[in-house]
C-alpha positions in Angstrom: -32.1 -34.8 206.8 -31.3 -34.6 203.1 -34.7 -35.9 202.1 -36.7 -33.1 203.8 -34.4 -30.6 202.3 -35.0 -31.9 198.8 -38.7 -32.0 199.3 -38.6 -28.4 200.6 -36.6 -27.5 197.5 -39.1 -29.1 195.2 -42.0 -27.4 196.9 -40.2 -24.2 196.7 -39.6 -24.6 193.0 -43.2 -25.6 192.3 -44.4 -22.5 194.2 -42.1 -20.3 192.2 -43.5 -21.7 189.0 -47.1 -21.2 190.1 -46.3 -17.7 191.3 -44.7 -16.9 188.0 -47.7 -18.1 186.1 -50.1 -16.2 188.3 -48.0 -13.1 187.9 -48.0 -13.6 184.1 -51.8 -14.1 184.1 -52.4 -11.4 186.6 -50.4 -8.9 184.7 -53.1 -9.0 182.0 -56.1 -8.7 184.3 -57.4 -5.7 186.1 -55.8 -5.0 189.5 -59.1 -5.4 191.3 -60.0 -8.8 189.7 -60.5 -11.7 192.1 -61.9 -14.3 189.6 -65.4 -14.2 191.0 -66.7 -17.0 188.8 -63.8 -19.3 189.7 -62.8 -19.9 186.0 -60.0 -22.4 185.3 -56.8 -21.1 183.7 -57.9 -22.5 180.3 -61.2 -20.6 180.5 -59.4 -17.5 181.4 -57.2 -17.8 178.4 -60.2 -18.3 176.1 -61.9 -15.3 177.5 -58.8 -13.2 176.9 -58.6 -14.4 173.3 -62.2 -13.4 172.9 -61.6 -10.0 174.3 -63.7 -10.6 177.4 -63.1 -10.3 181.1 -63.4 -12.9 183.8 -66.6 -11.4 185.0 -68.3 -12.0 181.6 -70.5 -15.0 180.9 -69.1 -17.6 178.5 -70.4 -17.1 174.9 -71.6 -20.7 174.8 -74.6 -19.7 176.9 -75.9 -17.4 174.2 -74.2 -18.7 171.0 -75.2 -22.2 169.9 -72.3 -24.6 169.3 -69.7 -22.1 170.4 -66.7 -22.1 169.6 -67.3 -24.5 166.7 -69.6 -22.1 164.9 -69.4 -18.6 163.5 -70.5 -15.8 165.8 -74.1 -14.8 165.2 -75.8 -11.5 166.1 -79.0 -12.5 167.7 -80.4 -9.0 167.6 -79.9 -8.6 163.8 -83.0 -9.3 161.6 -82.9 -12.4 159.5 -85.0 -13.8 156.6 -86.7 -16.1 159.1 -87.4 -13.3 161.5 -85.9 -12.4 164.9 -85.1 -15.3 167.2 -84.1 -15.6 170.8 -81.2 -17.4 172.3 -83.5 -19.9 173.9 -85.1 -20.8 170.6 -81.6 -21.1 169.0 -80.4 -23.5 171.7 -83.6 -25.5 171.6 -83.4 -25.9 167.8 -79.8 -27.0 168.0 -80.6 -29.5 170.7 -83.5 -30.9 168.7 -81.3 -31.2 165.6 -78.8 -33.2 167.5 -81.5 -35.5 168.9 -82.9 -36.1 165.5 -79.5 -37.0 164.1 -79.3 -39.8 166.6 -82.9 -40.9 166.0 -83.1 -44.6 165.0 -86.5 -44.2 163.3 -88.7 -45.1 166.3 -91.3 -42.6 167.5 -92.1 -42.1 171.2 -95.6 -42.5 172.6 -96.6 -38.9 173.0 -100.0 -37.2 172.6 -100.5 -37.8 168.9 -97.8 -40.5 168.5 -95.7 -38.3 166.1 -92.6 -36.3 166.8 -92.0 -33.1 164.8 -88.9 -31.0 164.7 -89.4 -27.3 165.1 -88.1 -24.6 162.8 -86.6 -21.5 164.2 -89.7 -19.5 163.5 -91.8 -22.0 165.5 -93.5 -23.8 162.5 -93.7 -27.6 162.4 -91.2 -29.4 160.3 -92.0 -32.7 158.6 -90.6 -35.9 159.9 -87.3 -37.0 158.5 -87.0 -33.8 156.5 -83.2 -34.0 156.5 -83.5 -37.4 154.8 -86.0 -36.3 152.3 -84.1 -33.5 150.7 -81.2 -35.6 149.3 -83.6 -37.9 147.5 -86.1 -35.4 146.3 -84.9 -35.3 142.7 -84.8 -39.1 142.6 -88.3 -39.4 144.0 -89.6 -36.9 141.5 -88.1 -38.9 138.7 -89.8 -42.0 140.0 -93.2 -40.3 140.0 -92.5 -38.9 136.5 -91.7 -42.4 135.2 -94.9 -43.8 136.7 -97.1 -41.1 135.3 -95.7 -41.8 131.9 -96.1 -45.6 132.3 -92.4 -46.2 132.2 -92.3 -48.7 135.1 -89.0 -50.2 134.0 -87.1 -46.9 134.7 -89.1 -46.3 137.8 -88.0 -49.7 139.1 -84.4 -48.9 138.4 -84.6 -45.5 140.2 -86.3 -47.1 143.2 -83.5 -49.7 143.4 -81.0 -46.8 143.6 -83.1 -45.3 146.3 -83.2 -48.5 148.4 -79.4 -49.0 148.1 -78.6 -45.5 149.1 -77.3 -44.3 152.5 -78.2 -41.2 154.4 -76.2 -39.9 157.4 -74.1 -43.0 157.1 -77.1 -45.4 157.5 -79.1 -47.4 154.9 -82.4 -45.9 153.8 -85.3 -47.1 155.8 -88.2 -47.5 153.3 -90.7 -47.0 156.0 -89.7 -43.4 156.3 -91.3 -40.8 153.9 -93.6 -43.6 152.7 -91.0 -45.1 150.3 -92.6 -48.5 151.0 -95.8 -47.4 149.3 -93.8 -46.2 146.3 -92.2 -49.6 145.9 -95.6 -51.3 146.2 -97.0 -49.2 143.4 -94.1 -50.0 141.1 -94.8 -53.7 141.6 -98.6 -53.1 141.0 -97.9 -51.2 137.8 -95.3 -53.5 136.4 -96.4 -54.8 133.0 -99.3 -52.3 132.8 -100.0 -49.1 131.0 -100.2 -45.4 132.1 -102.9 -44.2 134.5 -104.9 -42.7 131.6 -106.0 -46.2 130.7 -107.2 -47.1 134.1 -110.8 -46.7 133.1 -110.5 -49.2 130.2 -108.7 -52.0 132.1 -109.4 -55.4 130.5 -108.4 -58.8 131.9 -105.4 -60.2 130.2 -103.9 -57.0 128.7 -103.9 -53.2 128.7 -104.4 -53.0 132.5 -102.9 -50.3 134.6 -102.7 -52.7 137.6 -102.4 -56.1 136.0 -103.9 -59.0 138.0 -100.8 -61.1 137.3 -98.9 -58.9 139.8 -101.0 -59.9 142.8 -98.7 -62.7 144.0 -95.6 -60.5 143.8 -97.4 -57.6 145.6 -98.6 -60.0 148.3 -95.1 -61.4 148.8 -93.8 -57.8 149.1 -96.2 -56.9 151.8 -95.8 -60.2 153.6 -92.1 -59.5 153.8 -92.7 -56.0 155.2 -95.1 -57.4 157.7 -92.6 -59.9 159.0 -89.7 -57.4 159.0 -91.6 -54.6 160.8 -94.1 -56.1 163.2 -96.1 -53.9 165.5 -94.3 -52.7 168.6 -96.4 -51.2 171.3 -93.4 -49.2 172.5 -93.3 -47.3 169.2 -97.0 -47.0 168.3 -96.4 -44.2 165.9 -93.9 -46.1 163.8 -94.9 -47.6 160.4 -95.5 -51.3 161.0 -97.8 -54.2 160.1 -100.8 -52.1 161.2 -100.2 -49.9 158.1 -99.1 -52.7 155.7 -102.1 -55.0 156.2 -104.8 -52.4 155.2 -102.8 -51.5 152.1 -102.5 -55.2 151.1 -106.1 -56.0 151.7 -107.4 -52.9 150.0 -105.3 -53.8 146.9 -106.8 -57.3 146.8 -110.3 -55.9 147.1 -109.5 -53.4 144.4 -108.3 -56.2 142.1 -111.5 -58.2 142.8 -113.7 -55.3 141.9 -111.6 -54.4 138.8 -111.8 -58.0 137.5 -115.6 -58.1 138.2 -116.2 -54.9 136.3 -113.9 -55.8 133.4 -115.5 -59.3 132.9 -119.0 -57.7 132.9 -117.9 -55.3 130.2 -116.4 -58.0 128.1 -119.5 -60.1 128.5 -121.6 -57.2 127.2 -119.5 -56.9 124.1 -119.5 -60.6 123.4 -123.2 -60.9 123.9 -123.7 -58.5 121.0 -122.3 -61.1 118.6 -124.5 -63.9 119.9 -127.2 -65.1 117.6 -130.5 -63.6 118.4 -132.7 -66.7 118.7 -135.6 -64.9 120.3 -137.6 -65.4 117.1 -137.9 -69.1 116.2 -140.0 -71.1 113.8 -142.7 -73.3 115.3 -141.0 -76.4 114.0 -137.9 -75.7 116.1 -139.9 -75.4 119.3 -140.6 -78.3 121.5 -144.2 -79.5 121.4 -144.9 -77.8 118.0 -148.3 -76.2 117.9 -150.0 -78.5 120.4 -151.0 -75.7 122.7 -153.8 -73.2 122.2 -151.5 -70.3 121.4 -149.8 -72.2 118.7 -153.1 -73.1 117.1 -154.1 -69.5 117.1 -150.9 -68.4 115.3 -151.0 -71.2 112.7 -152.8 -70.9 109.4 -153.3 -73.2 106.5 -151.0 -71.2 104.2 -148.8 -69.3 106.7 -147.0 -70.1 110.0 -146.1 -67.0 112.0 -142.8 -67.1 114.0 -143.1 -67.3 117.8 -141.2 -64.8 120.0 -139.3 -66.2 123.0 -138.4 -63.2 125.2 -136.0 -65.3 127.5 -134.0 -67.2 124.9 -131.0 -64.8 124.6 -131.5 -63.0 127.9 -131.4 -66.2 129.9 -127.9 -67.0 128.6 -126.7 -63.5 129.5 -128.2 -63.7 133.0 -126.5 -67.1 133.6 -123.2 -65.7 132.5 -123.6 -62.7 134.8 -124.4 -65.0 137.7 -121.3 -67.1 137.1 -119.2 -63.9 137.3 -121.1 -62.8 140.4 -120.5 -66.1 142.2 -116.8 -66.1 141.4 -116.4 -62.6 142.6 -118.4 -63.4 145.8 -116.1 -66.4 146.6 -113.0 -64.2 146.1 -114.4 -61.5 148.3 -115.4 -63.8 151.1 -111.9 -65.2 151.2 -110.5 -61.7 151.7 -113.2 -60.9 154.3 -112.3 -64.0 156.2 -108.7 -62.9 156.6 -109.8 -59.5 157.7 -112.1 -61.0 160.4 -109.1 -63.0 161.7 -107.0 -59.8 162.0 -109.8 -57.9 163.7 -110.1 -60.4 166.5 -107.2 -59.0 168.4 -105.3 -55.8 169.0 -103.8 -53.7 167.6 -105.8 -54.5 164.4 -109.1 -54.4 166.2 -108.5 -50.6 166.7 -107.3 -49.9 163.2 -109.6 -47.3 161.7 -108.6 -48.0 158.1 -109.1 -51.7 158.5 -112.6 -51.3 160.1 -113.6 -48.9 157.3 -112.4 -51.4 154.7 -114.3 -54.2 156.4 -117.5 -52.2 156.2 -117.0 -51.6 152.5 -116.4 -55.2 151.9 -119.6 -56.1 153.7 -121.6 -53.7 151.5 -119.9 -55.2 148.4 -120.8 -58.7 149.5 -124.4 -57.7 150.2 -124.8 -56.4 146.6 -123.3 -59.6 145.2 -125.8 -61.7 147.1 -128.6 -60.5 144.8 -128.9 -62.7 141.7 -129.2 -61.2 138.3 -132.6 -62.7 137.8 -134.8 -65.3 139.4 -138.3 -66.4 138.9 -138.7 -67.7 142.5 -139.9 -64.9 144.7 -138.8 -66.8 147.8 -135.2 -67.0 146.6 -135.1 -63.2 146.0 -136.6 -62.5 149.4 -133.9 -64.7 151.0 -131.2 -62.9 149.1 -132.5 -59.5 150.4 -132.5 -60.8 154.0 -128.9 -61.8 153.6 -128.0 -58.5 152.1 -129.6 -56.6 155.0 -127.5 -58.7 157.4 -124.4 -57.7 155.5 -125.4 -54.1 155.7 -125.9 -54.4 159.4 -122.4 -55.8 159.7 -121.1 -52.8 157.7 -122.8 -50.4 160.0 -121.3 -52.1 163.0 -117.8 -51.8 161.4 -118.3 -48.1 160.6 -119.6 -47.5 164.2 -116.4 -49.1 165.6 -114.3 -47.0 163.3 -115.9 -43.9 164.6 -115.5 -45.0 168.2 -111.7 -45.4 167.6 -111.3 -41.9 166.2 -112.1 -42.5 162.5 -113.6 -39.7 160.4 -116.6 -40.8 158.5 -117.3 -39.4 155.0 -120.7 -38.4 153.7 -121.5 -41.9 152.6 -120.7 -43.5 156.0 -122.6 -40.7 157.8 -125.7 -41.5 155.7 -125.2 -45.2 156.6 -125.0 -44.5 160.3 -127.9 -41.9 160.3 -131.2 -43.4 161.6 -133.9 -43.5 159.0 -137.6 -44.6 159.2 -137.6 -46.2 155.8 -134.2 -47.5 154.7 -134.1 -48.9 151.3 -130.3 -49.4 151.6 -127.6 -47.3 150.2 -126.3 -47.7 146.7 -122.7 -48.8 146.8 -120.5 -46.5 144.7 -117.6 -47.7 142.6 -115.1 -49.2 145.1 -112.0 -47.2 145.4 -110.0 -47.7 148.6 -106.5 -48.2 147.1 -104.4 -45.9 149.3 -101.2 -46.0 147.3 -101.6 -42.5 145.7 -102.7 -41.1 149.1 -99.2 -42.0 150.5 -97.5 -40.0 147.8 -94.3 -38.4 149.1 -94.4 -34.7 149.4 -92.0 -33.2 146.9 
């Protein structure tokens, strides 16, 4: 009998405590209040501290991040213009999602996610990561423009070792990878102002001696960041391969042009043996022309129009053949990549392959040949390369590429096509990836 009595005593005491709390809370509420929203006692205390009644909506429904953020008057004008509560909540949710982003983009309509500003305008990707490094990136570009590659390399090392939001910097974001590639390409070279006067062996803006290091840099990126079909918009090997191959083709063209310029300068110092004495010519004056030019008291010199020019043409052909071999090696690697996806749908890689075909077609034409059949065969092979270029450009357009005026002229049907004149090759995309600062 004692146990039920104690239990009744405990229940009575508990009821008395709850009644006292209810009386204490109820004394501060209106007499007709019945707690229609079924708030908990903690919510009721917060409402009273905020000066609200139990029938009012919680401020967290209209104030983003309440109560951990200052109160904002949504009706007051701001420098960004009036905003609604829905936009404020949406922007706060998007900010939280981007803080947890690991750098992989979802497969949406355009393959790119953009954060929205409060005024509805698009915001650049990884803008929160770009602002802390903007002064450092500006310094790197300033060093590169002045040709101070050593300081640019040091600044880039600081950038790579930095952390943002507690995580290491991902060089794929904001195109930092292209910045590092240009530093390696420019190492040991001069400023961009000397790019038009590049000479092999010295004074180059992009020295050819840096090709192995640049190739190793891109190969490392390709292995570390392969293509993942789940994150098709992320920077991966699909972006690194066109940059590497275009750089190699750029180097092939630069070396070709520089060797031709050096050959022209060296040929000016060659001895002009176009005019020779008859005694130095094989056969003497045995032919009829020699007899007509000879006289008893005077022997006129005989002019050989091909003596010096033949040597110059042979040197040009040697340079042409070396360039052709190097270009075919690059084209072979491009063909291997284009055999399967995702590279077979790469617009930049297809455009580059078409340009390489045009370049190879021009190199198939010898500097000079006396055999008409040999020249006709070279023209046939050049036409075949141009057809390959048209096929690559057509595939590029089918996969969403935007043809420029030159490619449009290539694809346009013509009754009498003499073939386009290939302009100076310039597909190095490094400066196009320049970070917006």
